[in-house]
C-alpha positions as CSV (number, residue, x, y, z in Angstrom):
1,M,7.1,2.0,14.8
2,L,7.3,-1.5,13.3
3,L,9.6,-4.4,14.3
4,A,10.5,-6.9,11.5
5,Y,12.5,-10.0,11.8
6,I,15.0,-11.0,9.1
7,F,15.6,-14.8,8.9
8,G,19.2,-15.4,8.1
9,R,21.1,-18.5,7.0
10,D,23.3,-18.6,10.2
11,Q,21.5,-21.0,12.5
12,R,22.9,-19.1,15.6
13,K,21.2,-15.9,14.5
14,V,17.7,-17.0,13.4
15,H,15.9,-13.8,14.4
16,T,17.6,-10.4,13.9
17,P,15.5,-7.6,14.9
18,V,15.3,-4.7,12.4
19,W,13.5,-1.4,13.3
20,I,11.5,0.1,10.5
21,F,10.2,3.5,10.9
22,R,7.2,4.9,9.0
23,V,6.7,8.6,8.9
24,D,3.2,9.7,8.1
25,A,2.5,13.2,6.6
26,P,0.5,15.6,8.6
27,L,-3.2,15.6,7.9
28,P,-4.4,18.5,5.7
29,S,-6.0,21.4,7.4
30,P,-9.7,21.9,7.4
31,E,-9.4,24.8,4.9
32,G,-9.5,22.3,2.0
33,P,-7.2,20.5,-0.4
34,G,-3.9,22.2,-1.3
35,S,-3.8,24.1,2.0
36,I,-0.5,22.3,2.9
37,P,1.8,22.3,-0.1
38,G,3.4,19.0,-0.9
39,V,1.2,16.8,1.2
40,A,-0.7,14.1,-0.5
41,E,-4.4,14.2,0.3
42,H,-5.2,10.7,-0.9
43,R,-4.0,7.5,0.6
44,V,-3.8,4.2,-1.4
45,L,-3.1,0.9,0.3
46,L,-2.3,-2.3,-1.7
47,Y,-2.8,-5.7,-0.1
48,S,-0.7,-8.2,-2.1
49,R,1.5,-11.4,-2.2
50,R,5.2,-11.6,-2.9
51,A,4.9,-14.0,-5.8
52,C,1.7,-12.8,-7.6
53,H,1.7,-11.6,-11.2
54,L,-1.6,-9.8,-10.7
55,C,-0.1,-7.9,-7.7
56,D,2.9,-6.9,-10.0
57,E,0.4,-5.6,-12.6
58,A,-1.6,-3.6,-10.0
59,R,1.5,-2.1,-8.5
60,A,2.7,-1.1,-12.0
61,V,-0.6,0.8,-12.6
62,L,-0.4,2.4,-9.2
63,M,3.2,3.6,-9.7
64,A,2.3,4.9,-13.2
65,E,-0.5,7.0,-11.7
66,R,1.8,8.1,-8.9
67,G,3.8,9.8,-11.5
68,R,0.7,11.9,-12.4
69,S,-1.1,12.3,-9.2
70,A,0.2,12.9,-5.6
71,F,-0.9,10.2,-3.2
72,A,0.5,8.4,-0.1
73,F,1.1,4.8,-1.1
74,E,1.6,1.7,1.3
75,E,1.9,-1.9,0.3
76,I,1.2,-4.8,2.8
77,F,2.1,-8.3,2.0
78,I,-0.4,-10.8,3.3
79,D,2.0,-13.7,3.1
80,G,2.3,-15.5,6.5
81,D,-0.3,-13.2,8.3
82,D,-3.2,-15.5,9.2
83,G,-5.6,-12.6,9.7
84,L,-4.9,-11.0,6.4
85,E,-4.9,-14.2,4.6
86,Q,-8.3,-15.1,5.9
87,E,-9.6,-11.6,5.2
88,H,-8.2,-11.4,1.6
89,G,-7.5,-15.0,0.6
90,L,-7.0,-15.5,-3.1
91,R,-8.6,-12.2,-4.1
92,V,-5.4,-10.2,-4.0
93,P,-4.5,-7.7,-5.1
94,V,-6.9,-5.6,-3.1
95,V,-6.5,-1.8,-3.4
96,V,-8.1,0.5,-0.8
97,V,-8.4,4.2,-1.8
98,D,-8.9,6.7,1.1
99,G,-10.2,3.8,3.4
100,V,-12.7,2.4,0.8
101,E,-11.9,-0.9,-1.0
102,E,-12.1,0.0,-4.6
103,F,-10.4,-2.7,-6.6
104,E,-9.9,-6.4,-6.5
105,L,-7.7,-8.5,-8.7
106,S,-7.1,-5.7,-11.2
107,V,-6.9,-2.0,-11.2
108,Q,-8.6,0.1,-14.0
109,P,-6.3,3.0,-14.6
110,G,-9.2,5.4,-15.7
111,R,-11.2,4.7,-12.5
112,L,-8.1,5.1,-10.4
113,R,-7.4,8.4,-11.9
114,S,-10.8,9.7,-11.4
115,L,-10.8,8.6,-7.7
116,L,-7.6,10.4,-7.1
117,R,-8.5,13.6,-8.8
118,D,-11.8,14.1,-6.8
C-alpha cells in the first residue's frame, strides 16, 4: 500500500492523503511458464521523469510491445526523490526487465521483444 500526497491550490489543505493500492499478480508456479493462465511472467519497470521526451518514446515502445506480449509494467517517476535522482540522474529512461537493467536512454524494440519472449 502506498500513500501519496496531492498538493492542492487551497492553502488550508496543502496535503491531502490519497491511498493508492497496487495489486501484484501471484507468482507463477514452479511447473513452468503458462502454468497459471493470464499471469504475466515478465516484469518491466520504467524509471522516468515527467517532462522527458526520451521517456515518452520509451513508454510508447513498451506499450506497443505490451500489445503483443504479456508482461507486468510499472513506471516510477524519479522527480523529487533524492535517492532515485542520485541513482539514475540524467540517464533516464532506465528500463529494468525481470530485475536486470537492460536499457538506458532508449529502448530497442527488437531486443525488448526477444527479452520478453524468452
